[in-house]
C-alpha positions in Angstrom: 121.5 24.1 117.7 118.3 25.9 118.5 117.8 29.1 120.4 116.5 27.5 123.6 119.5 25.2 123.8 121.9 28.2 123.4 120.0 30.1 126.2 120.2 27.1 128.6 124.0 27.1 128.3 124.0 30.8 129.5 121.2 30.8 132.0 120.5 27.9 134.3 117.0 29.2 135.0 116.0 29.3 131.3 114.1 26.0 131.7 111.6 27.8 133.8 110.7 30.4 131.2 107.9 28.4 129.7 106.3 28.1 133.1 105.7 31.8 133.5 103.0 32.1 130.8 99.6 31.2 132.3 101.1 30.5 135.8 99.3 33.4 137.4 100.7 34.3 140.8 103.2 31.5 140.7 105.0 33.3 137.9 105.7 36.3 140.2 106.9 33.8 142.9 109.3 32.2 140.4 110.8 35.6 139.5 111.2 36.5 143.1 112.8 33.2 144.2 115.3 33.1 141.4 116.3 36.8 142.0 116.7 36.5 145.8 120.2 34.8 145.9 123.2 36.6 144.4 125.2 35.2 141.5 122.3 33.2 140.1 121.9 34.0 136.4 118.2 34.5 135.6 118.3 37.0 132.7 116.1 34.8 130.5 113.4 34.7 133.2 113.5 38.5 133.7 113.3 39.1 129.9 110.4 36.6 129.6 108.6 38.4 132.4 109.0 41.7 130.6 107.9 40.1 127.3 104.7 38.7 129.0 104.0 42.1 130.5 104.2 43.7 127.1 101.7 41.2 125.8 99.3 41.8 128.7 99.7 38.3 130.3 101.5 39.7 133.4 101.3 42.9 135.2 104.5 45.1 134.6 104.1 46.7 138.0 104.0 43.3 139.8 106.9 41.9 137.7 109.0 45.0 138.7 108.0 44.8 142.3 108.7 41.0 142.5 112.1 41.4 141.0 113.3 44.6 142.7 111.7 43.6 146.1 113.3 40.2 146.1 116.7 41.5 145.1 116.5 44.2 147.8 115.6 41.5 150.4 118.6 39.5 149.2 120.8 42.5 149.6 119.7 43.1 153.2 120.3 39.5 154.1 123.8 39.7 152.6 124.4 42.9 154.6 123.1 41.3 157.8 125.4 38.3 157.3 128.4 40.6 156.7 127.4 42.5 159.9 127.2 39.4 162.1 130.1 37.5 160.6 132.3 40.3 159.3 135.6 39.2 160.8 135.2 35.6 159.6 134.3 36.8 156.1 137.3 39.2 156.1 139.7 36.4 157.1 138.4 34.0 154.4 138.4 36.6 151.7 141.8 37.9 152.6 143.2 34.5 151.9 142.6 35.3 148.2 144.8 38.2 147.4 142.8 40.0 144.7 139.4 39.4 146.4 140.9 40.4 149.7 142.1 43.7 148.2 138.7 44.4 146.6 136.9 43.6 149.9 139.2 45.9 151.9 138.8 48.6 149.2 135.0 48.3 149.3 134.9 48.3 153.2 136.9 51.5 153.2 135.0 53.3 150.4 131.6 52.5 151.8 132.1 54.9 154.7 133.3 57.7 152.5 131.1 57.2 149.5 127.9 56.3 151.4 124.7 55.7 149.5 126.1 56.7 146.1 128.8 54.0 146.5 126.2 51.4 147.5 124.3 52.2 144.3 127.5 52.2 142.1 129.1 49.0 143.5 125.9 47.0 142.6 126.8 47.2 138.9 130.4 46.0 139.3 131.2 42.3 138.6 129.9 40.4 141.7 129.2 43.8 143.1 126.0 42.8 144.8 127.7 40.3 147.0 130.9 42.3 147.5 129.0 45.5 148.4 126.6 43.9 150.8 129.3 41.9 152.7 131.7 44.8 152.8 129.1 47.2 154.0 128.0 44.8 156.8 131.5 44.0 157.8 132.4 47.7 158.0 129.4 48.4 160.2 127.6 50.6 157.7 124.1 51.4 159.0 121.5 49.0 157.6 119.0 51.8 157.1 121.4 53.8 154.8 122.4 50.6 153.0 118.7 49.8 152.4 118.1 53.2 150.7 121.1 52.7 148.4 120.3 49.1 147.7 116.7 50.0 146.9 117.8 52.7 144.4 120.2 50.3 142.8 117.7 47.4 142.5 115.1 49.7 141.1 117.4 50.7 138.3 118.6 47.2 137.7 115.1 45.7 137.7 113.9 48.4 135.2 116.7 47.6 132.8 116.5 43.8 133.2 112.7 43.6 132.7 112.6 46.6 130.3 114.6 44.9 127.6 112.1 42.0 127.6 109.2 44.5 127.5 110.8 46.2 124.5 111.2 42.9 122.8 107.7 41.9 123.5 106.4 45.2 122.1 108.3 44.6 118.8 107.2 41.1 118.1 104.3 38.7 119.0 106.6 35.7 118.6 107.8 34.6 122.0 111.1 33.3 120.7 111.8 36.4 118.7 110.9 38.6 121.6 113.2 36.8 124.1 115.9 36.8 121.4 115.6 40.6 121.0 115.7 41.1 124.8 118.7 38.8 125.2 120.5 40.5 122.4 120.0 43.9 123.9 121.0 42.6 127.3 124.1 41.0 126.0 125.0 44.2 124.0 124.6 46.4 127.0 126.4 43.9 129.2 129.3 43.8 126.7 129.7 47.5 126.8 129.5 47.5 130.6 132.1 44.7 130.8 134.5 46.7 128.6 134.0 49.7 130.8 134.6 47.7 133.9 137.7 46.2 132.5 139.1 49.7 132.0 138.4 50.6 135.6 139.4 47.3 137.2 143.1 48.0 137.2 142.8 51.4 139.0 140.4 49.9 141.5 142.8 47.0 142.4 145.7 49.5 142.5 143.8 51.7 144.9 142.9 48.8 147.0 146.5 47.7 147.2 147.7 51.2 148.1 145.1 51.5 150.8 146.1 48.1 152.3 149.8 49.1 152.3 149.1 52.4 153.9 
């Protein structure tokens, strides 16, 4: 099994990576379009964008702006949907016990935690969708949410593109560069997953306690 096949199993956008090189402005559009919706895995594209930036074939500034700006726009759309359809979303989510508890927990914490909570929840599993919907449903002001989301997406974009940039700086071979970037991304993701697993039980317990109270 070659590396490209392995990547395609993990990231459904990996087939677009070969279209970034030499695609000029369309490359930035591809990055933006695949980053806009939540829960769409596009790590291979982001790493490739960073790699091409390291090789001088794309602008690092434009790559970061395309990725972070599109992610922020997606966050604002999620918040808006939660704002306008909050009760409907709450009823549907509450039908699933664990998801309902997490949604109620996030809706309550958003008012107390404010912008720092908006930033932090972005890096939980499915946190981008959960945080935006919960903030909108709880009536959290769009302006404050936008500030928190912008900070979170700036950090996320810097990391996601940065691992590809680092890989591109280490090797001129595109396959090796993407492999290095994906390896770093998976390593950091694994550490984050372990940390999130350690905090998942307290979060669910806190959500359950808040719901019972």
